[in-house]
C-alpha positions in Angstrom: 25.6 -43.7 -9.8 24.8 -42.3 -13.2 25.0 -38.7 -14.3 21.3 -38.2 -13.6 21.8 -39.1 -9.9 20.2 -42.5 -10.1 21.7 -45.4 -8.2 22.4 -48.5 -10.3 23.4 -51.9 -8.9 23.6 -50.7 -5.3 23.7 -53.4 -2.6 20.4 -52.6 -0.8 19.2 -54.0 2.5 15.6 -54.2 3.6 14.6 -54.9 7.1 10.9 -55.5 7.6 9.0 -56.7 4.5 5.4 -56.6 5.6 2.6 -54.6 3.9 4.7 -51.6 3.0 8.2 -53.0 3.0 7.5 -55.9 0.7 6.4 -54.0 -2.4 9.2 -51.5 -1.9 11.8 -54.2 -1.7 10.2 -55.9 -4.7 10.5 -52.7 -6.7 14.2 -52.5 -5.8 14.8 -56.0 -7.0 13.0 -55.4 -10.3 15.1 -52.2 -10.7 18.2 -54.4 -10.7 19.5 -53.9 -7.2 21.2 -56.6 -5.2 18.8 -56.8 -2.3 19.2 -58.6 1.0 16.2 -58.9 3.2 15.2 -59.9 6.8 11.9 -60.1 8.6 10.8 -61.6 11.8 8.3 -63.6 9.8 9.9 -65.9 7.2 6.7 -65.9 5.0 7.1 -62.1 4.6 10.3 -62.6 2.5 9.5 -65.8 0.6 8.3 -63.9 -2.5 11.4 -61.7 -2.5 13.7 -64.7 -2.2 11.9 -66.1 -5.2 12.6 -62.9 -7.1 16.3 -63.1 -6.3 16.8 -61.4 -3.0 19.2 -62.8 -0.5 18.1 -63.7 3.0 20.0 -62.5 6.1 19.4 -64.1 9.5 19.2 -60.7 11.3 19.1 -56.9 10.9 22.9 -56.9 11.5 23.3 -59.4 8.7 21.4 -57.1 6.4 23.6 -54.2 7.4 26.8 -56.1 6.8 25.8 -57.1 3.3 24.4 -53.7 2.2 25.6 -50.2 1.2 22.1 -48.7 1.9 19.6 -50.1 4.4 15.9 -49.4 4.5 13.7 -50.4 7.5 9.9 -50.7 7.6 8.3 -51.9 10.7 5.1 -51.6 12.7 4.9 -49.4 15.7 4.9 -51.8 18.6 5.3 -51.7 22.4 7.7 -53.9 24.1 10.3 -56.1 22.4 10.6 -55.5 18.7 12.4 -58.3 16.8 13.2 -56.1 13.8 15.5 -53.9 15.9 17.5 -56.7 17.5 21.0 -57.0 16.1 
């Protein structure tokens, strides 16, 4: 963390990279953070992997590799694969 309160080089995890999560994770990568991502749909993370993000097999995998974790997911009823560890 710099004197101005900005985080630099933090290991960031992002679970759920759809319409909202994808651009947010992309901005974190472009800002120089080490980003690990997971999504129930592989195609939702492909562009992030191409930018340098690491893929985790599950939400638990994201958490194990990260200092800070963000989650962005749809409101759904029933089983939600994003919340499965």
